[in-house]
C-alpha positions in Angstrom: -28.7 8.3 6.4 -31.0 10.3 4.1 -33.8 12.1 5.8 -35.8 12.9 2.6 -35.6 9.9 0.3 -36.7 10.6 -3.3 -35.8 10.2 -7.0 -35.6 6.4 -7.2 -32.3 5.3 -5.6 -30.7 8.8 -5.9 -31.7 9.5 -2.3 -32.5 6.5 -0.1 -32.7 5.7 3.6 -29.6 3.5 3.3 -26.9 3.7 0.7 -23.4 2.4 0.0 -20.5 4.8 -0.1 -17.1 4.1 -1.5 -14.1 6.2 -0.3 -10.4 6.1 -0.7 -7.9 7.8 1.7 -5.0 8.5 -0.6 -1.9 9.7 1.2 0.4 12.1 -0.6 3.5 14.2 -0.2 2.1 17.7 0.6 4.5 19.3 -1.9 2.9 17.2 -4.7 -0.7 17.1 -3.7 -1.9 19.0 -6.8 -0.3 16.6 -9.2 -1.9 13.6 -7.3 -5.3 15.4 -7.2 -5.2 16.0 -11.0 -4.2 12.3 -11.6 -7.1 11.1 -9.5 -9.5 13.4 -11.3 -8.4 12.2 -14.7 -8.7 8.6 -13.5 -12.2 9.3 -12.3 -13.3 10.6 -15.7 -11.8 7.6 -17.4 -13.6 5.3 -15.0 -17.0 7.0 -15.6 -16.5 6.7 -19.4 -15.7 3.0 -18.9 -19.1 2.8 -17.1 -20.7 3.9 -20.4 -21.4 7.5 -19.3 -21.0 10.1 -22.1 -18.3 12.7 -21.4 -20.7 15.6 -22.4 -23.0 14.6 -19.5 -20.2 14.7 -16.9 -19.4 18.0 -15.3 -16.9 19.4 -12.8 -17.9 21.8 -10.1 -15.0 23.5 -8.3 -16.7 24.0 -4.9 -16.1 27.5 -3.5 -14.4 27.9 -0.2 -17.6 28.9 1.7 -19.3 25.7 0.6 -16.4 23.3 1.2 -16.0 21.2 4.4 -13.9 23.0 6.9 -11.0 20.5 6.5 -10.9 20.8 2.7 -8.6 23.1 0.8 -10.0 22.0 -2.6 -13.1 20.0 -3.6 -14.3 19.0 -7.0 -17.8 17.6 -7.3 -18.4 15.4 -10.3 -22.0 16.1 -11.5 -24.0 14.1 -14.0 -27.0 14.9 -16.2 -29.5 12.4 -14.7 -33.1 12.2 -15.9 -34.0 14.2 -12.8 -31.5 16.9 -13.7 -27.8 17.7 -13.1 -26.9 16.3 -9.8 -23.8 15.3 -7.8 -22.4 11.8 -8.6 -19.2 11.9 -6.5 -16.6 14.2 -5.1 -12.9 14.5 -4.6 -11.6 16.4 -1.6 -8.1 17.5 -0.6 -8.2 17.2 3.1 -4.7 18.4 3.7 -3.1 17.0 7.0 -6.3 17.4 9.0 -6.8 13.6 9.6 -3.3 12.6 10.6 -2.6 15.8 12.6 -5.7 15.1 14.7 -4.7 11.4 15.2 -1.2 12.6 16.1 -2.6 15.1 18.6 -5.0 12.6 20.3 -2.7 9.6 20.3 0.6 11.4 21.1 2.2 9.3 18.4 4.1 10.8 15.4 2.4 10.4 12.1 5.4 11.5 10.1 6.6 9.6 7.1 10.3 9.3 6.3 11.2 9.2 2.7 13.4 6.1 2.1 17.1 6.9 1.6 16.7 10.5 2.8 16.2 12.4 6.0 13.1 14.1 4.6 10.0 13.8 6.9 6.5 15.0 6.5 3.0 14.3 7.8 1.1 12.9 4.7 -1.8 14.8 3.3 -5.0 13.1 2.2 -7.0 13.2 -1.0 -10.4 11.5 -0.6 -12.5 10.4 -3.6 -16.0 9.7 -2.3 -18.4 7.7 -4.6 -22.0 6.7 -4.1 -22.7 3.2 -5.4 -26.4 3.8 -6.0 -25.9 7.1 -7.7 -23.4 5.5 -10.0 -25.8 2.6 -10.7 -28.6 5.0 -11.5 -26.3 6.9 -13.9 -25.3 3.7 -15.7 -28.9 2.4 -16.0 -30.3 5.8 -17.1 -27.5 6.2 -19.6 -28.1 2.8 -21.1 -31.9 2.9 -21.2 -33.3 2.9 -24.7 -36.7 2.7 -26.3 -37.4 2.1 -30.0 -40.1 0.6 -32.2 -39.8 -2.9 -33.8 -42.5 -4.3 -36.0 -45.0 -1.7 -34.7 -44.3 -2.4 -31.0 -42.3 -0.5 -28.4 -39.0 -2.2 -27.5 -37.1 -1.4 -24.3 -33.4 -2.4 -24.1 -30.3 -1.6 -22.0 -27.4 -0.5 -24.3 -24.8 -1.5 -21.7 -21.2 -1.7 -22.7 -20.4 -5.3 -23.3 -17.9 -5.5 -20.5 -20.6 -4.3 -18.1 -23.4 -6.5 -19.2 -24.2 -9.2 -16.5 -25.0 -11.6 -19.3 -22.9 -11.5 -22.5 -24.5 -14.4 -24.4 -28.0 -15.9 -24.1 -28.1 -19.4 -25.7 -31.4 -20.9 -27.1 -32.5 -23.8 -29.2 -34.9 -22.5 -31.8 -37.4 -25.1 -30.7 -37.2 -26.6 -27.2 -39.3 -29.7 -28.3 -36.6 -30.8 -30.7 -34.1 -33.0 -28.8 -31.4 -32.7 -31.5 -31.5 -28.9 -31.3 -31.6 -28.9 -27.5 -28.6 -31.2 -27.4 -26.6 -29.1 -29.7 -27.6 -25.9 -27.9 -26.4 -27.4 -24.6 -23.0 -28.1 -26.3 -22.7 -24.5 -27.4 -23.9 -23.2 -24.0 -21.2 -25.3 -22.3 -18.4 -24.1 -24.6 -19.4 -20.4 -24.2 -19.9 -20.7 -20.4 -16.4 -22.1 -20.1 -15.0 -19.2 -22.0 -17.2 -16.6 -20.2 -17.6 -17.8 -16.6 -20.9 -16.5 -15.1 -21.8 -14.5 -18.1 -23.8 -17.0 -20.3 -27.5 -17.7 -19.8 -29.6 -20.6 -21.0 -33.0 -19.3 -22.2 -35.6 -21.6 -23.8 -38.8 -20.1 -22.2 -41.4 -18.8 -24.7 -41.0 -18.2 -28.3 -37.9 -16.7 -29.8 -39.3 -13.2 -30.0 -40.1 -13.1 -26.3 -36.6 -14.4 -25.5 -35.1 -11.6 -27.5 -37.2 -9.0 -25.7 -36.4 -10.5 -22.3 -32.7 -10.4 -23.0 -32.9 -6.8 -24.4 -34.3 -5.6 -21.2 -31.4 -7.0 -19.1 -28.8 -5.7 -21.6 -27.6 -9.0 -23.1 -25.5 -8.0 -26.2 -25.8 -11.3 -28.1 -28.5 -13.9 -28.4 -27.2 -17.2 -29.9 -29.8 -19.4 -31.5 -29.2 -23.0 -32.5 -31.3 -24.0 -35.4 -31.4 -26.8 -38.0 -28.7 -25.2 -40.1 -26.4 -25.5 -37.1 -26.7 -29.3 -37.3 -25.5 -29.1 -40.9 -22.7 -26.6 -41.0 -21.9 -25.6 -37.4 -23.1 -22.1 -37.7 -25.5 -20.3 -35.4 -27.7 -17.3 -35.6 -26.4 -14.4 -33.6 -28.9 -11.6 -32.9 -27.4 -8.2 -31.8 -29.2 -6.3 -29.1 -28.7 -2.7 -30.2 -29.5 -3.2 -34.0 -31.6 -6.4 -33.8 -29.5 -7.6 -36.8 -29.1 -11.3 -37.2 -26.1 -13.0 -38.8 -24.7 -16.5 -39.3 -21.5 -17.1 -37.4 -19.4 -20.2 -36.8 -19.5 -21.3 -33.2 -15.7 -21.3 -33.0 -15.7 -17.5 -33.6 -17.7 -16.9 -30.5 -15.4 -18.8 -28.1 
């Protein structure tokens, strides 16, 4: 528990922590450590974080936990400054040797097909969920000006956006547009389970702004031309550009 909560969700009374206990051959711990570190960087980039804002801190011996032979803290350039996002610690055989001592049971692992035995060492990545979420949201947050008004949007990577498509009839009081929009919505929802939203509340401009703020990459608008040629207007979140696209290309 955090005794001094502050900085939005960076420090909170309660938080979620993800950890992996990765058991390795002590002779090859460095190789495994480096692989996990590389995988961590790749994962953070997949979250949309820019590599130039991700930093490694090789924690000196006097600042490491007593059980750790090597610790790398991954730090990120948050709006509040450069702070720790996660860490990877090489815990040696501290965990299993203590279990072996207390339980009286051998924790040795025998390599299959050989007589080689060893007590596995542990590498532990430790990852704060809220800190990762804060990094993702702050990285994706954008402000610009459209038609003389400030616009706020989340430039989330498409694979992270909770909603990929928002589907709207241009006018919700036109039954023929609503019916066609429902058809398009059903087709997109089938191809993108859980990631398509129906939005017919307010005028089209307000719908766009609402979807921008939750990071929806594509707004699909069904208009009268759709009834004629099967194309829809697709409005892109980041550029606000609009283009005519055949519905079949979206599915």
